[in-house]
N, CA, C and O atoms as a GROMACS GRO file, in nm:
protein
  228
    1MET      N    1  -1.322   0.608   0.738
    1MET     CA    2  -1.312   0.562   0.601
    1MET      C    3  -1.203   0.637   0.526
    1MET      O    4  -1.146   0.586   0.429
    2GLY      N    5  -1.174   0.760   0.569
    2GLY     CA    6  -1.072   0.839   0.501
    2GLY      C    7  -0.932   0.779   0.514
    2GLY      O    8  -0.850   0.790   0.423
    3LEU      N    9  -0.906   0.715   0.629
    3LEU     CA   10  -0.775   0.654   0.651
    3LEU      C   11  -0.752   0.538   0.554
    3LEU      O   12  -0.640   0.519   0.506
    4VAL      N   13  -0.855   0.462   0.525
    4VAL     CA   14  -0.844   0.351   0.430
    4VAL      C   15  -0.809   0.405   0.291
    4VAL      O   16  -0.728   0.346   0.220
    5ILE      N   17  -0.871   0.515   0.254
    5ILE     CA   18  -0.844   0.573   0.122
    5ILE      C   19  -0.701   0.623   0.113
    5ILE      O   20  -0.634   0.603   0.012
    6ILE      N   21  -0.653   0.688   0.219
    6ILE     CA   22  -0.514   0.736   0.220
    6ILE      C   23  -0.416   0.620   0.212
    6ILE      O   24  -0.321   0.625   0.134
    7PHE      N   25  -0.439   0.516   0.291
    7PHE     CA   26  -0.352   0.399   0.286
    7PHE      C   27  -0.354   0.333   0.148
    7PHE      O   28  -0.251   0.288   0.098
    8ALA      N   29  -0.472   0.328   0.085
    8ALA     CA   30  -0.482   0.267  -0.047
    8ALA      C   31  -0.407   0.347  -0.152
    8ALA      O   32  -0.341   0.290  -0.239
    9VAL      N   33  -0.416   0.480  -0.145
    9VAL     CA   34  -0.343   0.564  -0.241
    9VAL      C   35  -0.193   0.548  -0.224
    9VAL      O   36  -0.120   0.539  -0.322
   10VAL      N   37  -0.146   0.545  -0.099
   10VAL     CA   38  -0.002   0.526  -0.074
   10VAL      C   39   0.042   0.388  -0.123
   10VAL      O   40   0.152   0.374  -0.177
   11THR      N   41  -0.041   0.287  -0.104
   11THR     CA   42  -0.009   0.152  -0.152
   11THR      C   43   0.003   0.149  -0.304
   11THR      O   44   0.094   0.086  -0.358
   12ILE      N   45  -0.087   0.216  -0.373
   12ILE     CA   46  -0.082   0.220  -0.520
   12ILE      C   47   0.046   0.292  -0.566
   12ILE      O   48   0.113   0.245  -0.657
   13PHE      N   49   0.078   0.404  -0.502
   13PHE     CA   50   0.200   0.476  -0.540
   13PHE      C   51   0.326   0.394  -0.510
   13PHE      O   52   0.421   0.397  -0.588
   14ALA      N   53   0.327   0.321  -0.398
   14ALA     CA   54   0.443   0.238  -0.366
   14ALA      C   55   0.458   0.124  -0.466
   14ALA      O   56   0.569   0.088  -0.505
   15GLY      N   57   0.346   0.066  -0.509
   15GLY     CA   58   0.351  -0.039  -0.612
   15GLY      C   59   0.402   0.014  -0.744
   15GLY      O   60   0.482  -0.052  -0.811
   16TYR      N   61   0.356   0.132  -0.782
   16TYR     CA   62   0.405   0.194  -0.905
   16TYR      C   63   0.554   0.226  -0.894
   16TYR      O   64   0.629   0.206  -0.990
   17GLY      N   65   0.597   0.275  -0.779
   17GLY     CA   66   0.739   0.306  -0.759
   17GLY      C   67   0.826   0.182  -0.763
   17GLY      O   68   0.935   0.184  -0.820
   18ALA      N   69   0.778   0.074  -0.704
   18ALA     CA   70   0.854  -0.051  -0.707
   18ALA      C   71   0.864  -0.104  -0.850
   18ALA      O   72   0.970  -0.151  -0.891
   19PHE      N   73   0.755  -0.097  -0.925
   19PHE     CA   74   0.759  -0.143  -1.064
   19PHE      C   75   0.851  -0.056  -1.149
   19PHE      O   76   0.925  -0.107  -1.232
   20SER      N   77   0.847   0.074  -1.126
   20SER     CA   78   0.934   0.165  -1.200
   20SER      C   79   1.081   0.140  -1.166
   20SER      O   80   1.167   0.145  -1.254
   21ALA      N   81   1.109   0.114  -1.039
   21ALA     CA   82   1.247   0.085  -0.998
   21ALA      C   83   1.294  -0.047  -1.059
   21ALA      O   84   1.411  -0.060  -1.096
   22LEU      N   85   1.206  -0.144  -1.067
   22LEU     CA   86   1.243  -0.271  -1.129
   22LEU      C   87   1.273  -0.253  -1.277
   22LEU      O   88   1.367  -0.311  -1.331
   23LYS      N   89   1.191  -0.171  -1.343
   23LYS     CA   90   1.211  -0.146  -1.485
   23LYS      C   91   1.345  -0.075  -1.511
   23LYS      O   92   1.410  -0.100  -1.612
   24ASN      N   93   1.384   0.014  -1.417
   24ASN     CA   94   1.510   0.088  -1.433
   24ASN      C   95   1.630   0.018  -1.369
   24ASN      O   96   1.740   0.072  -1.368
   25LYS      N   97   1.608  -0.103  -1.315
   25LYS     CA   98   1.712  -0.183  -1.249
   25LYS      C   99   1.774  -0.109  -1.131
   25LYS      O  100   1.895  -0.118  -1.108
   26ASN      N  101   1.691  -0.037  -1.057
   26ASN     CA  102   1.733   0.031  -0.936
   26ASN      C  103   1.692  -0.058  -0.819
   26ASN      O  104   1.578  -0.052  -0.772
   27PHE      N  105   1.786  -0.140  -0.771
   27PHE     CA  106   1.750  -0.244  -0.676
   27PHE      C  107   1.726  -0.189  -0.535
   27PHE      O  108   1.645  -0.245  -0.462
   28LEU      N  109   1.793  -0.082  -0.496
   28LEU     CA  110   1.765  -0.022  -0.366
   28LEU      C  111   1.625   0.041  -0.367
   28LEU      O  112   1.550   0.026  -0.270
   29GLY      N  113   1.590   0.109  -0.474
   29GLY     CA  114   1.455   0.163  -0.488
   29GLY      C  115   1.351   0.053  -0.494
   29GLY      O  116   1.241   0.069  -0.440
   30LEU      N  117   1.384  -0.057  -0.559
   30LEU     CA  118   1.293  -0.171  -0.566
   30LEU      C  119   1.269  -0.227  -0.427
   30LEU      O  120   1.155  -0.260  -0.392
   31PHE      N  121   1.374  -0.240  -0.348
   31PHE     CA  122   1.360  -0.293  -0.212
   31PHE      C  123   1.268  -0.204  -0.128
   31PHE      O  124   1.175  -0.253  -0.064
   32PHE      N  125   1.295  -0.074  -0.129
   32PHE     CA  126   1.214   0.017  -0.047
   32PHE      C  127   1.071   0.028  -0.101
   32PHE      O  128   0.976   0.039  -0.023
   33GLY      N  129   1.055   0.027  -0.232
   33GLY     CA  130   0.921   0.032  -0.290
   33GLY      C  131   0.840  -0.092  -0.258
   33GLY      O  132   0.722  -0.084  -0.224
   34ALA      N  133   0.904  -0.208  -0.269
   34ALA     CA  134   0.834  -0.333  -0.239
   34ALA      C  135   0.803  -0.344  -0.089
   34ALA      O  136   0.697  -0.392  -0.051
   35ALA      N  137   0.896  -0.299  -0.006
   35ALA     CA  138   0.871  -0.301   0.139
   35ALA      C  139   0.758  -0.206   0.176
   35ALA      O  140   0.672  -0.240   0.258
   36SER      N  141   0.756  -0.089   0.117
   36SER     CA  142   0.648   0.006   0.142
   36SER      C  143   0.515  -0.048   0.091
   36SER      O  144   0.412  -0.033   0.157
   37PHE      N  145   0.517  -0.111  -0.024
   37PHE     CA  146   0.396  -0.171  -0.080
   37PHE      C  147   0.342  -0.279   0.014
   37PHE      O  148   0.221  -0.286   0.037
   38ALA      N  149   0.430  -0.362   0.068
   38ALA     CA  150   0.386  -0.469   0.158
   38ALA      C  151   0.331  -0.413   0.289
   38ALA      O  152   0.226  -0.456   0.336
   39VAL      N  153   0.402  -0.317   0.347
   39VAL     CA  154   0.359  -0.263   0.476
   39VAL      C  155   0.229  -0.184   0.462
   39VAL      O  156   0.135  -0.207   0.538
   40PHE      N  157   0.223  -0.093   0.368
   40PHE     CA  158   0.102  -0.013   0.352
   40PHE      C  159  -0.014  -0.095   0.297
   40PHE      O  160  -0.129  -0.067   0.328
   41GLY      N  161   0.016  -0.195   0.217
   41GLY     CA  162  -0.090  -0.286   0.173
   41GLY      C  163  -0.151  -0.362   0.289
   41GLY      O  164  -0.272  -0.380   0.296
   42TRP      N  165  -0.065  -0.407   0.381
   42TRP     CA  166  -0.114  -0.475   0.501
   42TRP      C  167  -0.198  -0.380   0.587
   42TRP      O  168  -0.304  -0.418   0.636
   43PHE      N  169  -0.151  -0.256   0.604
   43PHE     CA  170  -0.227  -0.157   0.680
   43PHE      C  171  -0.362  -0.131   0.613
   43PHE      O  172  -0.463  -0.116   0.682
   44THR      N  173  -0.364  -0.125   0.480
   44THR     CA  174  -0.489  -0.100   0.408
   44THR      C  175  -0.589  -0.212   0.432
   44THR      O  176  -0.705  -0.187   0.464
   45VAL      N  177  -0.544  -0.335   0.417
   45VAL     CA  178  -0.634  -0.450   0.433
   45VAL      C  179  -0.684  -0.458   0.576
   45VAL      O  180  -0.803  -0.477   0.599
   46MET      N  181  -0.595  -0.445   0.673
   46MET     CA  182  -0.636  -0.459   0.813
   46MET      C  183  -0.726  -0.344   0.858
   46MET      O  184  -0.819  -0.365   0.934
   47THR      N  185  -0.698  -0.222   0.812
   47THR     CA  186  -0.784  -0.110   0.847
   47THR      C  187  -0.921  -0.126   0.783
   47THR      O  188  -1.022  -0.094   0.844
   48LEU      N  189  -0.925  -0.174   0.660
   48LEU     CA  190  -1.052  -0.197   0.593
   48LEU      C  191  -1.133  -0.304   0.665
   48LEU      O  192  -1.254  -0.290   0.682
   49LEU      N  193  -1.068  -0.412   0.708
   49LEU     CA  194  -1.139  -0.519   0.776
   49LEU      C  195  -1.187  -0.477   0.915
   49LEU      O  196  -1.296  -0.516   0.957
   50ASN      N  197  -1.106  -0.399   0.986
   50ASN     CA  198  -1.141  -0.363   1.123
   50ASN      C  199  -1.229  -0.240   1.134
   50ASN      O  200  -1.314  -0.234   1.224
   51HIS      N  201  -1.213  -0.142   1.047
   51HIS     CA  202  -1.286  -0.017   1.061
   51HIS      C  203  -1.358   0.027   0.935
   51HIS      O  204  -1.434   0.124   0.939
   52GLY      N  205  -1.338  -0.038   0.825
   52GLY     CA  206  -1.392   0.010   0.700
   52GLY      C  207  -1.535  -0.026   0.672
   52GLY      O  208  -1.606   0.048   0.603
   53PHE      N  209  -1.580  -0.139   0.725
   53PHE     CA  210  -1.716  -0.184   0.700
   53PHE      C  211  -1.806  -0.139   0.815
   53PHE      O  212  -1.767  -0.150   0.931
   54PRO      N  213  -1.924  -0.090   0.784
   54PRO     CA  214  -2.017  -0.055   0.894
   54PRO      C  215  -2.068  -0.182   0.962
   54PRO      O  216  -2.083  -0.287   0.900
   55THR      N  217  -2.095  -0.170   1.089
   55THR     CA  218  -2.142  -0.286   1.163
   55THR      C  219  -2.288  -0.316   1.128
   55THR      O  220  -2.366  -0.224   1.102
   56ALA      N  221  -2.323  -0.442   1.129
   56ALA     CA  222  -2.460  -0.484   1.099
   56ALA      C  223  -2.543  -0.477   1.227
   56ALA      O  224  -2.502  -0.528   1.331
   57HIS      N  225  -2.660  -0.413   1.218
   57HIS     CA  226  -2.745  -0.402   1.338
   57HIS      C  227  -2.868  -0.487   1.323
   57HIS      O  228  -2.951  -0.491   1.413
   0.00000   0.00000   0.00000
């Protein structure tokens, strides 16, 4: 469960960085921030779906 939390925090920071770069018209920063947001967001969702929920017995 700790890995999901770490991925989620990185995703939030990448989203904030992408928004800040967009606000400052820094397009290279926007590209890397948005790419990081997409990749880590995908990792967060997939890790949560595969390992985050306890199995039903």
